[in-house]
C-alpha positions as a Python dict, from the first residue, in 0.01 Angstrom:
ca = {
    (1, 'M'): (0, 0, 0),
    (2, 'S'): (1, -104, 355),
    (3, 'Q'): (23, 196, 634),
    (4, 'T'): (356, 61, 766),
    (5, 'K'): (492, 109, 390),
    (6, 'A'): (314, 445, 378),
    (7, 'H'): (478, 553, 733),
    (8, 'E'): (792, 468, 597),
    (9, 'I'): (764, 667, 324),
    (10, 'L'): (642, 1020, 512),
    (11, 'L'): (882, 943, 779),
    (12, 'Q'): (1143, 969, 546),
    (13, 'V'): (1061, 1253, 360),
    (14, 'W'): (1017, 1407, 686),
    (15, 'E'): (1361, 1318, 819),
    (16, 'E'): (1574, 1385, 492),
    (17, 'G'): (1370, 1759, 463),
    (18, 'K'): (1453, 1824, 837),
    (19, 'K'): (1822, 1741, 753),
    (20, 'K'): (1877, 1916, 475),
    (21, 'L'): (1722, 2209, 574),
    (22, 'S'): (1929, 2248, 874),
    (23, 'D'): (2232, 2143, 728),
    (24, 'K'): (2161, 2443, 449),
    (25, 'V'): (2256, 2250, 148),
    (26, 'D'): (2287, 2416, -150),
    (27, 'A'): (1960, 2540, -377),
    (28, 'D'): (2004, 2270, -628),
    (29, 'D'): (2044, 2007, -398),
    (30, 'L'): (1740, 2090, -215),
    (31, 'S'): (1498, 2170, -521),
    (32, 'A'): (1595, 1843, -649),
    (33, 'F'): (1516, 1650, -281),
    (34, 'Q'): (1188, 1894, -314),
    (35, 'S'): (1088, 1778, -649),
    (36, 'R'): (1137, 1404, -578),
    (37, 'S'): (944, 1426, -273),
    (38, 'S'): (650, 1607, -407),
    (39, 'E'): (625, 1364, -679),
    (40, 'Q'): (596, 1107, -377),
    (41, 'L'): (334, 1272, -225),
    (42, 'K'): (162, 1326, -542),
    (43, 'R'): (123, 947, -575),
    (44, 'L'): (90, 870, -225),
    (45, 'V'): (-206, 1089, -126),
    (46, 'P'): (-466, 934, -314),
    (47, 'I'): (-385, 612, -191),
    (48, 'L'): (-419, 730, 134),
    (49, 'Q'): (-751, 922, 80),
    (50, 'K'): (-896, 617, -41),
    (51, 'K'): (-818, 438, 276),
    (52, 'A'): (-892, 674, 556),
    (53, 'D'): (-1101, 574, 783),
    (54, 'I'): (-1237, 847, 1032),
    (55, 'N'): (-1215, 590, 1323),
    (56, 'D'): (-888, 493, 1216),
    (57, 'Q'): (-660, 744, 1399),
    (58, 'V'): (-339, 613, 1176),
    (59, 'S'): (-487, 641, 837),
    (60, 'M'): (-590, 999, 922),
    (61, 'S'): (-262, 1081, 1057),
    (62, 'L'): (-82, 971, 745),
    (63, 'L'): (-343, 1134, 499),
    (64, 'W'): (-319, 1480, 713),
    (65, 'I'): (89, 1428, 700),
    (66, 'A'): (95, 1368, 350),
    (67, 'R'): (-158, 1605, 215),
    (68, 'D'): (-169, 1886, 482),
    (69, 'Y'): (181, 1949, 648),
    (70, 'L'): (449, 1802, 368),
    (71, 'P'): (352, 1987, 59),
    (72, 'S'): (380, 2318, 278),
    (73, 'V'): (711, 2217, 423),
    (74, 'L'): (812, 2097, 59),
    (75, 'T'): (704, 2431, -107),
    (76, 'G'): (772, 2682, 160),
    (77, 'S'): (1077, 2914, 230),
    (78, 'G'): (1340, 2668, 338),
    (79, 'Q'): (1255, 2686, 713),
    (80, 'I'): (1022, 2484, 910),
    (81, 'S'): (809, 2663, 1155),
    (82, 'D'): (814, 2540, 1539),
    (83, 'E'): (413, 2516, 1528),
    (84, 'M'): (452, 2311, 1165),
    (85, 'E'): (771, 2053, 1281),
    (86, 'K'): (550, 1978, 1643),
    (87, 'K'): (238, 1892, 1465),
    (88, 'I'): (399, 1666, 1194),
    (89, 'D'): (630, 1508, 1505),
    (90, 'A'): (292, 1483, 1719),
    (91, 'H'): (140, 1278, 1422),
    (92, 'F'): (417, 1072, 1375),
    (93, 'S'): (420, 977, 1728),
    (94, 'D'): (75, 889, 1735),
    (95, 'I'): (78, 664, 1461),
    (96, 'A'): (390, 515, 1662),
    (97, 'R'): (196, 475, 1956),
    (98, 'L'): (-93, 294, 1819),
    (99, 'S'): (87, 75, 1563),
    (100, 'G'): (273, -13, 1832),
}
């Protein structure tokens, strides 16, 4: 899987998650999204771990988003802390800048 494809998947999960949480969707809709997204991350994380290279900031940011940040958002209380949102957005900004 390319970094571009991984980025697209993670960005889609992030954007959809933020929208669902801000729109206060019903519990069943949120649960279905969380379940579907968690499965995507379970498949994606091992691939990103295998391809991660400390000398490649994009690969590391993709891994951190998928492994460390998004799972806590997906299993959380239905709210995203400002700190978590800033961290995730900073990684996506870094990826866009470095891939650009």
